[in-house]
Structures are given as structure tokens and as C-alpha cells.
N, C-alpha and C positions, 0 to 999 in steps of 0.2 A: 504494500500500500504506500502511497506517497507520504513523505514525511511532512511535518508541520501540523499544527492543531487545526484540523479541518473537520467540522461536523456537518455531515450530510443530513439535511432536515427533512421533515415529513412532506409529503408531496401533495402538489396540487394537480398532478397529472395522473389521476388514477386510471388504470386500465380495466376494461370490462372483462378481460380474460386474464387470470393470474399469470400466465406465462409471459405476458407482454407488459408487465409493470415496468415503467421507465425509471431511470435514476431520478431522485426526487429533490425538490427545493421547496422551501416554505412559500406558501402563497401569501403575499403581503399586499396591503391595500394602497390606495393613493387617491388624491384629488387632482384631476387632470389640469394641466397647464397649457398655455398656448404662446407661441412666439409673438410678442407684442410689437407695436409699431407698424402693423400692417393695415390698420384702419378698419377693422370690422365694426359693423353697426351695433350699437348698444340698444337692446330692447328689454324693457322691464328690468333693468339692472343686470341682465345677463348678456354675454357675448354671443351673438348669432352668427352662424356661418354665412358666407356669401351664397348667392344662388348656386345650387349644386351644378358643377360642370362635370365632364367626364362621362362615364357610362358607355363608352364605345367598346365593342367586343374585339379583343385582340386575339383570343384563341378559344376554341370550344372543342373538348375531346372527352372520351370516356376515361374515367379515373376512379380511384378510391374504392375499388371493389364493385360488386355486382350492382348494376342499376344506377351508378353515379355518373354524372357528367360534370366536368370542371369547366367553368366559365371564367375567363380572365378579362377583367374590365379595366379601362383607364379610369384613374381618379386623380384629383388634384393632390399634389404632395402636401400642400397646405390649404385646407378647406376654409381657412379664416383669412386668407390673403386675397387681394383683388386679382392677382395673377400669380400663378406658380406653374412649375413644370409638372408634367404628368408622370405618375407612377402606375404600376400595374398590380392589381390585387385579385386573387383567385378565390372563387366560391365553388364548392361541390354541391350539386343538386341531385336529389333522388326523388323522382315523382312518386306520388302515392300509388300503391298497388290497386286501389279501388278509386271511388269517386273522392276527390280531394275536398276537404272542408277548410283547408287553410295551409299555412306555411309555418313549420316549426324550425326555428333557428337555434342551434346549439352553440354556445360560447364555452370552449374548454378552458381548463385552468392554466396556471402559470403565474404571471404572464410569460409567454414564450413557447407555448405548445402549438403544434401543427394540428388544427382541427381536421384537416383533410386526411392526414396519415392515421388519425385515430378514428375516423368516421366508420370504417367497416366494423371494427370491434364494438363500437357503441351501438350501431344499428342491430348487431346480432343479439344484443341484450334487450331490445325493445319489444314490447307486447305487439302482436299483430294488429291490435286495434289502432295502434299509432301508425305503423307502416302502411296499413290499408287506407288511412284517412287523412294523412298529412304528407305534403311535399316536405322533404327533409333537407335542411341546408347546414353545411359545415363550412368553415373557411380558414384559410391561413391569414391570420392578422398581419398587417404590414410589418415586415421585419423577419418573417419566418417562412421557410419552405418555398412556395411558389410566388410569394408576395414580397418583392424587394428585400431579400434576405439580409439580415444584419448579423454577422458572425465574426468573432475574433478569438478563435480557439487558442492560438499561440499566446496572445496577451493574457488570457485567463489562466492558462497553464503556468505562466511565469509570475503570477501574482498571488501572494499569500495574504488573504484578506483578514486574518485574525488579529484582533487586539482586544483587550478587555480593561476593566477598571484599574487593574494593578499597574498599568503602564505608566512610567514616569514621563516627564516633559520631553526628554530626549527621544524616547520611544514613540511618543505621540507625534513629535515633529517628523521623525523618520517615516511613520505610517502616512502622515499627510502628504509627504513628498511622493511616496510610492503610489498612493491611491490616485493622486492627481496625474502622475505619469501614466498609470494604468489606463485611466479614462482616455487620455490623448492617444495612446498606442492602440487602444481598442477601436476607436473611430478610424484611425489611419488604416488598420488592418481590414476593417469592414468596408472601407471605400467611401465613407461619408465624412462630410465636414462637421466639426463640433457645433457649428452654427445650425446644423440640421437636427440637433438633438430633440427639440420640441416636436418635431414631426412624428415621433414615435409615441406620443402621449395617447392615452385612451380616448380623449375627446376627438382626436383626429381619426382614430380607427373606427369609432362609431359612425362617423360621417361616411366612411367607406361602405358600411352596411346600409346606410340610407341611400347611397348611390345604387347599390345592388337592388334595394327594394323598388326604387323608381324604375330601374331597368326591367325588373321582373314583372312590374305592373301590379303589384300587390297593394291593396288598400291598407292592410294591417298585417303585423307579424305576431306570431306566438313565440315568446322568448323563453328559452331554458338556459340558465347559466350555472356553472359549478365552480366554486372557489373564486379565483380571480374572475372567471366568467360572470359571476354575480355582480361584480363591480362594473364590468363591461356593460351588461344588460341594464343595470340601473342608470348608467350614464346615457345609454341610448334612450331609455324611457323618459329621462329628464329632458333630453334634447328634443324628443319627438313623441310626446305623450299620446297624441291623437293617432299614432301609427302602431300602437301596441294593443293587441287583442287580449292577451293575458301574459302573466310573468311568473315564472317558477325560478326561485333562487335556492340553490342547493349547496350547503356549506357556505353560509352567508358572510360576506364582507360588509361591514358598515362603513361607507365612505366618509361619514362625518366623525369617525373616531380618529383623534390625532395619531400620527404614525408611531410616536414613541410609546403612547399608551397601548397601541395595538400590539407591538412587539413584546412589551412587558407582560401583557395579558397572555400572549401566546407562549412565552417562556414559562409562565406559571402553569399554563394548561399542559404543556409537554411534561413538566415535572410532576404535576398532579396525576396525569394518566400513568406515568411510570410508577408512581407510588401505589396507585390502585392495581396495576399489573402485578407488582411484587406482593401486595397484600392478597390478591386473588390466588396467587400460587400457594400461599400458606393455607388458604381456605379450601383448596382442591386436594383431596387425599393423594391423588396420583402425583401431582406436582410437588406437594409437600414431602412425599416419600423420597423424591430425588434431591430435595433441598436440604442441605446440612444446617439446620437451625432456621432462624427467621430470614426470609428472603431479602428484605430491605437491608438488614445488617450485613448479609453475605454480599449483596451488591456493593454496599459502601466499602466493605473491607477489600473487595476486589478492585474497586476504583482507586482506593488509597494506595494499594500495592502497585498498581500500574502507573499511578501518578509519580511514584518514587522511581520506578524503573520498569521498562518493558519486561515481559515474561517470555523467555525462549521456549520454543516448541519445535517439533519435527513436522514439516508439512509433507504429506504424501503426494508424490508426483505420478503422473499417468504411466511413466515408463517403469514403475515398480520401485524406483528409488525415493529418496526424500531429501529435503534441504532444511536447514535450521532457519527459522524465522522468528519474529518477535510479535507478540500481541501487545498493543499499545493502548494507552488511555484514550487516544483519539479514536481507535477502532471500537472500543467499548461504547463510548458516547455516541459515535456515529451509528452503530448498530441499534442502540437504545432509541435515539431520536427518530431514526428511519423506520422503527417498528411501531410507533405510537398511533399511526393513522388508521389501523384496521384491527379488529379483534383477533383474527388468526395470526397476524404478525406479532401481536403482544404475547400470545401463547408461545410462539416460536422464540421470542427473546427470552422469556422466563426459562425455557428449556435450555437455550444456549448458555445463559448465565449459570444455571445449575451445572452444566457440563464443565464450564471453565472453573468453577469453584472446586469441582472434583478433580481437576487436573487435565481436562480435555479442552484445549483452546480452539480446536478446529471449527466447531459450529459458530462461535462468535466471529472468528476471522472471516469465514465464508459469508456470514450474514452481513458484516461490514462491507466486504467486497461487492456483494450484490447490491447493497444500497447505494454504493458509489458508482455502480455501472462498470466495475473493474473486472478484467479477466481474472478468475480465481487462481490461475496458475502463474501468470506473469505480473499481475497487478496493474497492467496497462488499462487505461480508461479510453474506450473508443467513443467517438462522437455519437450522440444519440440523434438520429434524424427527426425524431418527433418533438424535440425540445431544444431551444436555444438559450443557454444561460446568458449570452450577451444581450438578447432581446429582453430577457427577464429584467436586466438592469436598465436597458434603454427605456422600457416602459415604466418600471418601478420608480426610477430616479426622476422621471419627469412628472409623475402623477401626484407627487406630494411635495409641499414646500419644505424640503429638508433644511434649507438655509433661509430663515426668515429675513425679510428686508431689514437692512441695518446691521446684520450680523455677518459673520464670515465662516467659511467651512472649518477653519481651525478652531474658532471659538465654539462652534456647535459640536465639534468632536469632544472638547472638554466638557461641555454641558451634558452630552450624551453619556460619556464615561462616568462623570461624577454623579450623574443621576442614577447610576446602577445601584448605589447603596440605598437611596430613597425607595427604589422599586424592589428592593430585597433580592436582587439578582444573585448575590453571592451565596445565598442560602439555598439555591435551587440546584438540583442534580443536573438539569439540562438548561441552565441559564444562558448558554452561549447563543441561543436563539435571539436573545436581546440585541446582539451585536451584528446580526447578519446583514443589515442594510447600511452599515457605515460607509461602504464605498460610494453610496449615493451622495454623501456630503461633498465629494470632490468630483462628481460626474459632470461633464459639460451640460449646461442647462439653457443656453441661448442668452439673449440679452436681458430680458425682463419677464419673470413668470407672471402669468395672469391668474386671477382668483379661480378657485375650483368652481365648477357649476353646481347648482343646488341639487340635492337629492330629489327624487320624485315627491311632489307634495300633493297629498290627497288625490291619488290617481283614480281615474274613472275605471280603469281596468282592474280585474281581480289579481291579487298578489298572493302567491303561496310560498311560504318560507319553510325550508327543511333543514334540520340541524340535529346533531347528537350532542349529548352532554359530555361526551368524551372525545370531542373533536379538538385536537391541539392546533391544527393549522389555522382554522377560522373558528375560534372558541364560540360556544353557544351564546355568550353575552352579545355578540354582534347581531345575531338574529333577534334576540330579545329587544335590543335597542331599535332596530328597524321596525319591528312589530309594534312597539310602543308609539312610534311616530305615525304609524298608519293603522289605526284601530280596526279598519275594515279588512285588513289582511288576515290570513289564517296561518297559524304556526303549527308545525308538526315536529315533535321531538322524539328521537329514538334513544332511550337510555342505553349507555354502553356501546353505542354504534360507532361507525367509522366516519372519517371525513368524506363527505359526499355519499348520499343515501340511495338515490333513485337508480334503478336498474340492477341492484344487487340481490333482488329477490325478497325484500322485506314487504310482505303483503300490505301492512298498514300504510306504509309510505307510498307504494306503487298505486294503491287504490285512490289515494288523495290526488295524485297526479293524473291518473286516468280519468277520474271524475271531472277534473277541471278541463282536460282536453276534449272530453266527449260531450260535456254539457255546459261548460262555462261556469260551473258552480264550484265554490269552495266547500270544504268540510263544514258541517252544520255548526260545529263549535269553533270559537275563535282560536282555541288552543287544544291540541290533541297530543296526548302522550301515548306512544305505541308500546306494546308489550310483546312484540313478536321477534325480538332478537334471540336467535338460538345460540346459546353459548357453545363455543368450540370445545373439543375434547383434547386434553393434554395427553401427549404420547410419552410414555416412560422412556428414559434413556436406554440404550442397548444394554442387555445383561452382561455381566462380567464374564460369563462362560456359557457353554452350550446348555448346561442344565437349566439356565434361566429362561430358555424358550420352552414354555410349558403350555402354551395355548395357541392354536392356529390363527385365531382372529387377532390376537394381540401381535402375533408375528406379522400378519398381513399389514396391520396398522403401522407397525414400526418400519417395514420396508417401504411403504408408500410415503411415510413422513420423511425418511432419509433420502429417497430417490427424488421426490417431488418437492424439494425444499427451496430455499431462496435462490440458489444458483439456477435451478430449473425455471423459476418464475421470471427471472430477469435475463436469461439467455435470449439473445435476439433471434436465434433460429437460423443463422446463416451457415457458416462452416460447422462441421461436427465438433462437439466439445467433449474431451475426455478428462475425467477426474480420477485421481487416485483415491482409493477407499482407505479409511483409517487403519484397518488391520490387514491390508493387502488387497490386490486385485484392482479392477477398474470398472468405472461406469461411463459408457459413451453415449452421448445424446446426439440424435440425428432427426432432422425434420424432412418429411417427404412432401411431394407436390400437393397432396391432399390436405396438408396442414396437420397431419398426425405426427406426434413426436414419439420416436422409438428409443427406449433406453436399453442398451445391451449391457447386461451384468456379466462380467467375466471374473469369477472367483472373488467378487466384491464382498469384503467382510467388514462388519462393524463390531464384531466380537471375535476374539482370537479363536481360530480353528472352526469358524462357522462361515465358510465361503458360500456365496449365493451366485448361482448361474441362472441365466434366462433373460426374459425381456419384460419390460413394462411399456405399454403403449397408452398414449393420451390423445384422444381425438381432439379436433380443433375446437369443439364446443366447450371444453374445460375439464377440470379434474373429475367431475362426476362421471365421465366416460372412460375412466382408466380401466384397462384390462392388464392381466399379468399371468405369465407362466414361468414359474421359478422352481429351482431345485436347491434344497439345503441338505446337509448330511443326514438329516432325520426327517425330511419332508419333501413332498412334491405337491405344489399348490397351483391352482388355476383360478383366477378371478375373471369372471365373464362380464360382458357389458351390462347384463341385467343386475349385476351386483352379487350374483351367486358365487360362493367360494366352494370349490370341490377339490378332491385329491386325497392324499394320505398325510398323516402327521403322527410320527412316532408309532407307526404300525397300525393306526386307526384310520378308518374312512372319515373324510370330512365332507359334509354336505349340509 
């Protein structure tokens, strides 16, 4: 893993299929800004865009999976200037399978995600009632993918963004110089002038969507946004309230929350969810049996040990050898923060911590590598085509007044760092979230930032808010504040749920969304608390010896847990991936043209003298379609697509 104190934070780019979870970043909010001095007309105290120009079709082609057509339109690079050069922005459109009742536009998270590359997996999770009745629209926001891409991978790789409240004046000065140089190098590498920085603000991107709406000839749009996408859709609804039919906000960002308050709230939420995860392990007999004592104390002792010095361990290589590596405090915190956004990931972290406390560092190391998008064997991080960390900054740093008028970036750095004590950051296990946006203090911003546009006020369209009380990325307090300002909105809360709720199979949540899309009606109650979160099952760590394998179903659960873990979920599916198994042998992952993943186990052992041979296959639809045919020294097992397990186990028939 790369050196330096880097914490990969919970993500705003969730995948609808576990295998395609992207490397994650925190979804942070902002209030859009605009390049001043261009002379836009002021109407009712807000800055109105000039009459929309652009909308010419540059290209039109099939894309993004079955049924999608990508339409590339010209748009003004600056919607708020009397004249500007043209940019090109691409939208993916899938017409309804039946008679269309409207257009559903999805804004994905980030900022910085490619909606077009994520479209196919998102649509696969939709109820047929939606795909039958709505034209579906996804898009690459200006700065990603097909739409004027803004990327600076080399500049990002060469910049260590970490600093915290313990930094002295010299360290703060050095950070300020590095961060300012990083911003300049990023724009140079991306091929844009720093003066163009305001053109990537959300307020500009929502006008691109308005250009598309006019081109498509739609009177109104139904809007769904998740994480940062909720910020995007709220900005569109504020700018064009008469063009919104209904609004679904999932993993809600409150645009009126000051940025420093937001990140402090998020840091507390990450740490609170981690505390709940550790407490949940103690309350689960299976997890508690693997945990030597109280889980929170064990985690803290492990963190204290790693903070003093990394722990050496042997990493198994696919060629049968091994190499000495070190488990670091950065990897522990990265794995912890990256696991807080979904219930099954929290269980996996508890299991990995239990293993590390017992002397097996490999699960934590691979969990950290998966969260960082790193090759588990080499540690190299490959660029993720579905997400641009450069655009994350390009949007984030414009969307909020990080440096108030009359202040300076260096003065605000002091204020931000010195404010950590007041916010209680030092007492948090995952407090580094608080510092994630500091590069924005020194990011190019243009000549003069404009005030943020107002949030939607008393909208005529229905607004449905979805949140979980264990969402660390966009804590539930955001949704509560938005709901309080709009008493006609409806709020749905899933206790213990993930960041972003719709499309993951929670009936209470999905029913509320479907009701709105089908009838235009919100839930009957202003606030609904769901009770349909199904708790995951903790899988015990591998037995110490062969005698510990005494149940075929527990053996099946163990094999699926080990084979289909974080490396499988984040493997992009290109070239085959071979992993060395902890006690010898290999597991090789291959993806065929149908989208099925085949895992070939060759003497793969998680317990000494218990090699496993055979195959595990996972169809494109997800983990529920796993099949398996394996041989152990004492068993032959077959898991069929129906979920039926057959074979023999220690001389007995299994059925």
C-alpha cells in the first residue's frame, strides 16, 4: 500500500452489484458559485442564467448497455456569461419498455462519478414498473467521462493531502505551499486554465441538464439523486422549480449546512457507526466467540500498537511463495472508514479486526487494498473509469465558500485546524474525515465567488427524503434539516441501513419510491421508520485445524465468505486475478463474456492441511446466484443455483 497517512473514506458511488463497488471518497456538500463579472441579470435577488444556448446534437450512438442511446449536446461553458465557448456534455437515454409516463433523471454520487458507466448496473436493480413506465436518463456531468473530462492522475498521485490539528506553523506553511502547487499542477495536467475553475460548479452543471430537457422536449422531469446527486437535484429544483414533477433525495445532503459543520458531523457519524459495529460484535455470539474480550478495547489496542509501529506479516503470493509486508495504522483506519457505509461491510470489518487481533493480518490488509482500489498483490492503484477524484475536487472546491471574503487560504487553514478541538475531532476513532476537504482552501476559484443559490423553498412538487440513521457519508441530520424546512415533504428512515437506500431490496423504502413514481403520492405519514433491515450473518473465522469443520452448511458459508470477499467485490473484471491463499494454494478469478465470474480453487487452504479444489461461479445478477462445486479432504459439496446444497460430508449424505 502507498505510504503516508491516507484514509480512504466511505463512498458516494455505491454500486448496485457488489462486484463493481468502486474505490470510495466521502460525499461532501457545497453551495454553488459562479464566475463573477460576466453581467448576469439579477432576478428576485438570485442570479439567473442567460437565455439557454447550445443544445445542438454532436453525436448520437448506442451506449451504456442494453437499450441506451448516448446523446452528446453542445452547451455553453459558462451559462451565466453573455458569450462563452461551447462544451460538449453527454446524456444516456433509455426509452420506457411500455407507454412512457415521464422522464426519470438519475444524478449519481461523488461529485465525480460517471452516471453513464454506472447506468447499466443501476437499471438492473430497478423494478419493472419503473423501466416499463419511464424514459431513463443518466449523464456524465461536465468534467467526467464523455463530458469535457477533467483529470490529473499524476498530480494527485504526487500529493499527500494529510494534515491535522497537531501540525505546527512550519508544517502548516509547508502544507499550504504544497496544496497551492497541487491545484496549479492539476489544472495544467487537465488542460484547463485556473480561471476556468468556476465552470465546474454544480450550478453550471444543472444548466446542462436544463439544456438537455429543452432539447428532449420534456415539460417536466422526475428527479432521483443519491448522495452528492441530492445536492445536484436540489440545485436544479431551485433553479427550475416549474420543471420538476417530483424529487427523490437518497442519502441527503443539506446544502444550507456550513461545510465545516458538515465534515465535523460526518466525522462523528463515521466514529459512531464504528463504535456501534464493535458493540454489535460483542452482542453477536458468533462474532463474540472470535473476539478476544471486548471488541472496542481490542480495536483500540490494535490501533495503538500500529500507531507505534507497523506489524510485519507474510503475504501469500499466487506463485506459492510469500513476501514480508507490514500492516499499518493507515490501513486499519482506511479499512474501518471504507467499511462504514453498508451493513455487510461493517460485519466484514469486525471479522477482519478479530483476525488481526488473533495474529492474522491478511483480511485487514486485503480489505484496505480493496477500499483503495489497489491490486492486492502489487499495491498499485489503477485509475477507476467510473470516478474522477480530480473532478471531485473541481466541483467540491467551487461549490462552497471555503475562503470567506476578507480572509485568506492560510488563515482559514489555521481556523480549520484549530477548530478541531472545539469539534472534538481528537476524541474520534475516525476523525480524519474532518480534514478531507482542506485542499479546497488552496484550489483555484476564479476571480470572485458568487453567493450560493437558495434551496428549494416551499416547492409545489412532492419531495421524498430517504436516509439511514447509520449513514456516515451524509448523516441523517441532513435529511432531518431539509425535512424541517419543507413540512410537506415525506421522510423515510431505515435504522441500521446503508448510505443510499433505494434499489437494495428494502421493501419499505422501495414501496415509498414506487408509490411516488406510479401515483405522484407521498407516504401517508410525514415520517416513516422502516423495520425491514435484515441483519447480516457473521461468519466465524477459519478453524485452526480440520477437526473444526464439523458442519457442511457452516463450511459452505465460510468458503463463500472467503472467496467472495472485498477483493472479489472491487475487482474490475478485466484480466484474470490470482490470489495466494493463506495456508497455501491459489484462487483465480476470471470473468466470461456473459458476465459470470468463475473462481478456480487450486489447493486453496484457509486452515492448515485443508486444501479446497473446485470452482465457485457468480452470475452477473449478484451473489444470490452463486453456485459451487468443491472438494475438501473430508467432503464433496455442490451448491446449485436454487440454493440447494448436496454431496457428502465426513461420510454422510448432504441434502
